[in-house]
C-alpha positions as CSV (number, residue, x, y, z in Angstrom):
1,M,148.7,21.4,64.6
2,G,146.9,18.4,63.4
3,K,145.4,18.6,59.8
4,N,141.7,18.1,58.7
5,L,140.7,17.6,55.0
6,G,137.0,17.1,55.4
7,F,134.4,19.4,55.0
8,M,131.8,18.2,53.0
9,G,129.8,17.6,56.2
10,I,129.8,20.9,57.5
11,A,129.0,22.5,54.2
12,A,125.2,21.8,54.8
13,A,125.0,23.6,57.8
14,A,122.5,26.3,58.5
15,L,123.2,29.8,57.6
16,A,124.1,31.5,60.7
17,G,124.0,35.7,61.3
18,C,125.3,37.9,63.8
19,A,125.4,41.9,64.4
20,V,128.5,43.8,64.2
21,T,129.6,47.1,64.7
22,N,132.6,49.6,63.3
23,A,134.4,49.1,67.3
24,S,137.0,51.4,67.8
25,Y,140.3,49.5,68.4
26,D,142.4,51.5,71.9
27,P,145.7,49.4,72.4
28,A,146.4,47.7,76.1
29,P,149.8,47.3,77.2
30,I,150.8,43.9,76.9
31,V,151.5,42.0,80.5
32,L,154.1,39.3,80.4
33,G,154.2,36.4,82.5
34,S,151.4,33.8,83.4
35,P,150.4,31.9,85.9
36,A,150.5,27.6,85.2
37,P,146.6,27.5,84.1
38,A,144.7,25.4,86.4
39,A,143.5,21.9,84.6
40,N,139.9,21.4,83.0
41,N,138.9,20.5,79.8
42,Y,140.6,23.4,77.7
43,T,144.1,22.0,79.3
44,S,143.2,18.7,78.2
45,A,142.0,19.1,74.6
46,A,143.4,18.4,70.9
47,R,145.2,21.7,69.8
48,A,143.3,23.3,66.7
49,P,143.3,21.3,63.3
50,L,144.8,22.7,60.0
51,H,141.8,23.2,57.9
52,A,142.7,22.9,54.2
53,E,140.0,24.0,52.4
54,L,136.9,26.4,54.1
55,P,133.2,25.2,52.6
56,A,130.9,27.7,52.2
57,C,127.5,27.1,53.8
58,N,124.7,25.8,51.9
59,R,127.0,26.1,48.7
60,G,127.3,30.1,48.6
61,A,123.7,30.9,49.9
62,G,125.4,33.6,52.4
63,S,126.9,37.1,51.6
64,N,130.2,38.4,50.7
65,L,132.0,35.3,50.4
66,G,133.6,35.8,47.1
67,P,134.0,32.9,44.3
68,I,132.7,29.2,45.3
69,G,134.3,26.1,44.0
70,A,132.9,23.0,42.3
71,R,132.6,21.6,45.8
72,G,131.5,24.2,47.1
73,E,134.5,25.8,48.7
74,A,135.6,29.4,49.2
75,V,138.1,29.5,46.6
76,L,139.5,32.5,48.1
77,Y,140.7,30.6,51.2
78,T,144.3,29.7,52.1
79,P,144.7,28.0,55.7
80,Y,147.2,31.2,56.9
81,I,147.6,34.3,57.4
82,F,150.9,36.6,57.3
83,T,151.3,39.2,59.6
84,A,154.0,41.2,61.4
85,A,153.3,39.5,64.1
86,G,153.6,36.1,62.4
87,P,151.1,33.9,60.7
88,L,147.4,33.3,62.0
89,L,144.7,30.6,61.6
90,R,142.5,32.0,59.2
91,N,139.6,29.5,60.3
92,P,140.4,29.1,64.1
93,T,137.5,27.1,64.9
94,E,137.4,23.0,65.4
95,A,134.8,22.3,62.3
96,A,132.8,25.2,60.7
97,C,131.9,26.3,57.2
98,L,131.6,29.8,55.5
99,S,128.4,31.6,56.2
100,S,129.0,35.4,56.1
101,G,132.1,37.3,54.5
102,F,134.0,40.6,55.5
103,G,132.2,43.5,53.5
104,W,128.9,45.9,53.3
105,R,125.5,43.7,53.4
106,G,122.9,45.1,51.2
107,T,119.3,45.3,52.9
108,A,118.8,41.5,51.7
109,D,121.6,40.1,53.4
110,G,121.0,41.7,56.8
111,G,119.7,45.4,57.1
112,G,122.6,47.5,55.2
113,R,125.6,47.3,57.2
114,Q,129.2,46.8,57.3
115,H,130.0,43.7,58.4
116,N,133.8,43.3,59.7
117,G,134.7,39.7,59.9
118,L,134.0,36.2,59.0
119,D,131.2,34.1,60.3
120,L,132.7,30.5,60.2
121,A,129.3,28.4,62.0
122,N,128.5,24.9,62.9
123,P,126.2,24.0,64.5
124,N,126.8,21.6,66.9
125,G,129.6,24.1,68.1
126,G,133.3,23.5,69.3
127,Y,136.1,24.5,70.1
128,I,137.6,28.1,69.5
129,Y,141.2,28.3,68.9
130,A,144.0,31.3,69.6
131,A,144.7,31.8,65.5
132,G,147.9,32.9,66.2
133,D,150.8,33.3,69.9
134,G,149.4,36.2,71.7
135,W,148.3,37.8,75.1
136,V,144.9,37.8,76.2
137,R,143.4,41.8,75.8
138,S,140.0,41.3,77.2
139,A,137.9,38.3,77.6
140,E,134.5,39.8,78.5
141,W,130.7,40.5,77.0
142,Q,130.3,43.3,74.5
143,G,126.6,43.9,74.0
144,G,125.6,42.7,71.0
145,Y,129.0,40.5,70.0
146,G,127.9,38.6,73.1
147,L,131.2,36.8,75.0
148,V,133.9,37.9,73.6
149,L,137.8,37.3,73.4
150,E,140.3,39.4,72.2
151,I,144.4,38.0,71.4
152,E,147.2,41.0,71.0
153,H,149.2,39.5,69.0
154,G,152.2,42.0,68.9
155,E,153.0,44.5,66.1
156,G,150.1,45.9,66.1
157,V,148.0,42.8,65.1
158,V,144.4,41.8,66.9
159,T,142.4,39.0,67.0
160,R,138.2,39.1,68.3
161,Y,136.5,36.2,68.7
162,A,132.5,37.1,69.0
163,H,129.7,35.0,70.1
164,L,131.2,32.3,72.4
165,N,129.4,30.3,74.0
166,E,132.2,30.1,76.9
167,I,135.5,31.1,77.2
168,D,138.6,28.7,79.4
169,P,138.4,30.0,82.9
170,N,141.8,30.9,83.0
171,L,142.3,33.5,80.6
172,H,141.9,37.2,81.6
173,S,143.6,40.4,80.5
174,G,147.5,39.9,80.4
175,I,147.6,35.9,79.9
176,F,149.9,34.6,77.6
177,V,148.3,32.6,74.7
178,A,149.8,29.7,72.7
179,A,149.3,29.5,69.2
180,G,146.2,27.3,68.0
181,A,145.5,26.7,72.1
182,P,142.1,25.5,72.8
183,V,140.5,29.0,73.9
184,A,137.1,29.0,73.9
185,R,133.9,27.2,72.1
186,M,131.4,28.5,69.4
187,G,128.2,29.5,70.0
188,A,125.2,32.5,70.0
189,T,125.2,34.8,72.5
190,G,124.6,38.3,71.9
191,N,122.6,39.3,68.4
192,A,123.1,36.1,67.2
193,T,121.1,33.7,64.9
194,G,122.9,30.6,65.4
195,V,125.9,29.1,66.8
196,H,129.1,30.4,65.2
197,L,132.3,32.6,65.4
198,H,132.3,35.8,64.6
199,Y,135.7,36.4,64.0
200,E,137.8,39.5,63.3
201,V,141.3,40.5,62.8
202,I,143.0,43.9,63.1
203,V,145.9,45.5,62.3
204,D,147.1,48.8,63.1
205,G,143.8,49.4,64.2
206,L,142.2,49.0,60.8
207,L,139.7,46.3,60.3
208,V,140.9,44.1,57.7
209,D,139.0,41.0,55.5
210,P,140.2,37.8,57.9
211,L,139.7,36.0,54.2
212,T,141.9,37.8,51.7
213,Y,144.8,39.5,54.3
214,G,147.8,38.5,54.2
215,V,147.4,36.0,51.0
216,A,151.3,35.3,50.9
217,A,154.3,35.9,53.6
218,P,156.0,38.9,53.8
219,D,159.2,37.7,51.9
220,A,157.3,35.8,49.4
221,P,156.1,37.0,46.3
222,I,152.2,36.6,45.4
223,S,152.1,34.0,42.3
């Protein structure tokens, strides 16, 4: 993966919102083996950058962002989520700022409901990448989530990418995708107020906070 340390330009992006639901997760069987992909813009695109920091949109004007540092960065952010299935990218975008975090939204922040992921916003869109090695569970329209890609990583770990503008046409249920591979483009499909990725992480059927879950590797102590 490449490395991207700059972020202040994205931090000025407008806030984006989205509608979320407490969707249940029904594990699907993993299908091994994938045909060679047809050449397109995804097969020739660069792999995911590794973002050292995650800026907060409008220097922290969103909901559930956690503490914000002096440069406008999300203090709780680290580049990787450590899971039983291996490390996952915590920010699987080409470039984005954090406009909304995981947790309950009050009426002032979006109508009094649970927000089950991270909103990573960029008005210019850009590529979305597979957070880790896995198999496509689904690539389809899902109501208010708009166009959605779900990747099953094994060991009960699933990532969900919502409000996409498009998904690589090579991808369908059962196809293997490598960590960091470009798989979709950020959009505003479904119930969304701006161009962003709604990113969810599911572990053993439970939605977890992608910003704080798995901060340390399983064999490493938390300092």
